[in-house]
SEBATOR-938312 format. One record per residue (C-alpha): residue in one letter; x, y, z; chain; residue number from 1. Coordinates in Angstrom, 2 decimals, decimal comma. Layout:
BEGIN
[lumkol "A"; [X; Y; Z]; "A"; NUM]
...
% end
This chain:
BEGIN
[lumkol "M"; [-162,01; -88,71; 58,24]; "A"; 1]
[lumkol "N"; [-161,00; -88,85; 61,86]; "A"; 2]
[lumkol "G"; [-159,88; -92,62; 61,20]; "A"; 3]
[lumkol "M"; [-163,46; -93,77; 60,28]; "A"; 4]
[lumkol "Q"; [-164,46; -95,57; 56,73]; "A"; 5]
[lumkol "P"; [-167,24; -94,33; 55,00]; "A"; 6]
[lumkol "K"; [-170,25; -96,52; 54,82]; "A"; 7]
[lumkol "V"; [-170,51; -98,32; 51,44]; "A"; 8]
[lumkol "R"; [-173,73; -99,25; 50,20]; "A"; 9]
[lumkol "P"; [-173,91; -102,30; 47,67]; "A"; 10]
[lumkol "R"; [-175,75; -102,50; 44,61]; "A"; 11]
[lumkol "I"; [-177,77; -105,54; 44,99]; "A"; 12]
[lumkol "G"; [-179,43; -107,20; 42,26]; "A"; 13]
[lumkol "L"; [-182,58; -109,15; 42,97]; "A"; 14]
[lumkol "M"; [-184,54; -111,81; 40,94]; "A"; 15]
[lumkol "F"; [-188,01; -113,28; 41,90]; "A"; 16]
[lumkol "T"; [-188,23; -116,47; 39,52]; "A"; 17]
[lumkol "G"; [-190,67; -119,13; 38,93]; "A"; 18]
[lumkol "L"; [-191,94; -121,11; 35,89]; "A"; 19]
[lumkol "E"; [-194,37; -119,50; 33,30]; "A"; 20]
[lumkol "A"; [-196,17; -122,66; 33,01]; "A"; 21]
[lumkol "Y"; [-197,64; -122,71; 36,43]; "A"; 22]
[lumkol "K"; [-199,33; -119,49; 36,27]; "A"; 23]
[lumkol "P"; [-202,37; -120,49; 34,59]; "A"; 24]
[lumkol "Q"; [-202,81; -123,41; 37,18]; "A"; 25]
[lumkol "F"; [-201,81; -121,37; 40,33]; "A"; 26]
[lumkol "P"; [-203,06; -117,79; 39,75]; "A"; 27]
[lumkol "E"; [-203,12; -117,21; 43,39]; "A"; 28]
[lumkol "L"; [-199,06; -117,53; 43,43]; "A"; 29]
[lumkol "A"; [-198,27; -114,84; 41,86]; "A"; 30]
[lumkol "D"; [-200,09; -112,31; 44,67]; "A"; 31]
[lumkol "I"; [-198,54; -114,52; 47,12]; "A"; 32]
[lumkol "G"; [-195,08; -114,53; 45,87]; "A"; 33]
[lumkol "K"; [-195,44; -110,97; 45,26]; "A"; 34]
[lumkol "N"; [-196,22; -109,83; 48,84]; "A"; 35]
[lumkol "M"; [-193,15; -112,25; 50,18]; "A"; 36]
[lumkol "Y"; [-190,72; -110,55; 47,62]; "A"; 37]
[lumkol "E"; [-191,93; -107,13; 48,53]; "A"; 38]
[lumkol "K"; [-190,62; -107,92; 52,08]; "A"; 39]
[lumkol "Y"; [-187,23; -108,97; 50,68]; "A"; 40]
[lumkol "I"; [-186,97; -105,73; 48,76]; "A"; 41]
[lumkol "S"; [-187,78; -103,42; 51,92]; "A"; 42]
[lumkol "R"; [-185,25; -105,32; 53,79]; "A"; 43]
[lumkol "F"; [-182,46; -105,23; 51,01]; "A"; 44]
[lumkol "R"; [-183,23; -101,77; 50,69]; "A"; 45]
[lumkol "E"; [-181,91; -100,97; 54,22]; "A"; 46]
[lumkol "I"; [-178,51; -102,06; 53,58]; "A"; 47]
[lumkol "G"; [-178,17; -101,12; 49,67]; "A"; 48]
[lumkol "D"; [-179,21; -99,79; 46,46]; "A"; 49]
[lumkol "V"; [-181,79; -102,60; 45,03]; "A"; 50]
[lumkol "V"; [-181,90; -103,12; 41,11]; "A"; 51]
[lumkol "E"; [-184,91; -105,36; 40,62]; "A"; 52]
[lumkol "A"; [-185,69; -107,77; 37,77]; "A"; 53]
[lumkol "K"; [-189,48; -108,28; 38,69]; "A"; 54]
[lumkol "F"; [-190,72; -111,31; 37,91]; "A"; 55]
[lumkol "V"; [-188,51; -113,79; 35,49]; "A"; 56]
[lumkol "D"; [-190,26; -116,56; 34,25]; "A"; 57]
[lumkol "T"; [-188,65; -117,16; 31,14]; "A"; 58]
[lumkol "P"; [-185,14; -117,98; 29,62]; "A"; 59]
[lumkol "E"; [-185,69; -114,82; 27,59]; "A"; 60]
[lumkol "K"; [-186,67; -112,40; 30,74]; "A"; 61]
[lumkol "S"; [-183,62; -114,13; 32,41]; "A"; 62]
[lumkol "E"; [-181,44; -113,01; 29,90]; "A"; 63]
[lumkol "A"; [-182,73; -109,50; 29,77]; "A"; 64]
[lumkol "A"; [-182,37; -109,38; 33,55]; "A"; 65]
[lumkol "G"; [-178,37; -110,18; 33,13]; "A"; 66]
[lumkol "R"; [-178,36; -107,17; 30,72]; "A"; 67]
[lumkol "Q"; [-180,10; -104,90; 33,19]; "A"; 68]
[lumkol "F"; [-177,61; -106,31; 36,28]; "A"; 69]
[lumkol "I"; [-174,69; -105,69; 34,29]; "A"; 70]
[lumkol "E"; [-175,70; -101,75; 33,17]; "A"; 71]
[lumkol "A"; [-176,67; -101,53; 36,81]; "A"; 72]
[lumkol "G"; [-173,12; -102,65; 37,79]; "A"; 73]
[lumkol "I"; [-174,51; -104,98; 41,14]; "A"; 74]
[lumkol "D"; [-172,32; -106,27; 43,37]; "A"; 75]
[lumkol "I"; [-174,37; -109,23; 44,39]; "A"; 76]
[lumkol "L"; [-177,13; -110,89; 43,47]; "A"; 77]
[lumkol "F"; [-180,07; -112,86; 45,00]; "A"; 78]
[lumkol "V"; [-182,37; -115,16; 43,33]; "A"; 79]
[lumkol "F"; [-185,58; -115,55; 45,04]; "A"; 80]
[lumkol "P"; [-187,08; -118,74; 43,54]; "A"; 81]
[lumkol "F"; [-190,67; -118,69; 44,21]; "A"; 82]
[lumkol "G"; [-192,38; -122,06; 43,73]; "A"; 83]
[lumkol "Y"; [-190,69; -124,45; 41,33]; "A"; 84]
[lumkol "T"; [-188,17; -122,77; 39,21]; "A"; 85]
[lumkol "T"; [-185,77; -124,37; 36,55]; "A"; 86]
[lumkol "G"; [-182,22; -123,87; 35,81]; "A"; 87]
[lumkol "M"; [-183,30; -122,50; 32,46]; "A"; 88]
[lumkol "I"; [-185,00; -119,82; 34,37]; "A"; 89]
[lumkol "I"; [-181,83; -118,93; 36,23]; "A"; 90]
[lumkol "I"; [-178,75; -119,63; 33,91]; "A"; 91]
[lumkol "P"; [-179,01; -117,06; 31,25]; "A"; 92]
[lumkol "C"; [-179,06; -114,03; 33,87]; "A"; 93]
[lumkol "V"; [-176,06; -115,91; 35,96]; "A"; 94]
[lumkol "F"; [-173,70; -116,88; 32,86]; "A"; 95]
[lumkol "Q"; [-173,72; -113,50; 31,49]; "A"; 96]
[lumkol "L"; [-172,39; -112,04; 35,15]; "A"; 97]
[lumkol "N"; [-169,59; -114,46; 34,81]; "A"; 98]
[lumkol "E"; [-168,38; -112,82; 31,41]; "A"; 99]
% end
């Protein structure tokens, strides 16, 4: 290999979060957030393989995202909180990754 190390593509977990209760109050925010999120995804894909959890806005979806990330064997997790996000939207996912 003439002394060069192979490039490693990390598996990047990306979790876009919000709070379900705000969806009816601010319906336009979902589209705004999705547009911003798509920009993040395209940038992260340049450096690694992205595993998306889509929009996580309940503790149940967060728990499912954690399982998804474990199954995918992610190397790092980025949480993109769009708008107000409580800890209970993030903790069920992250807690599983520490086990």
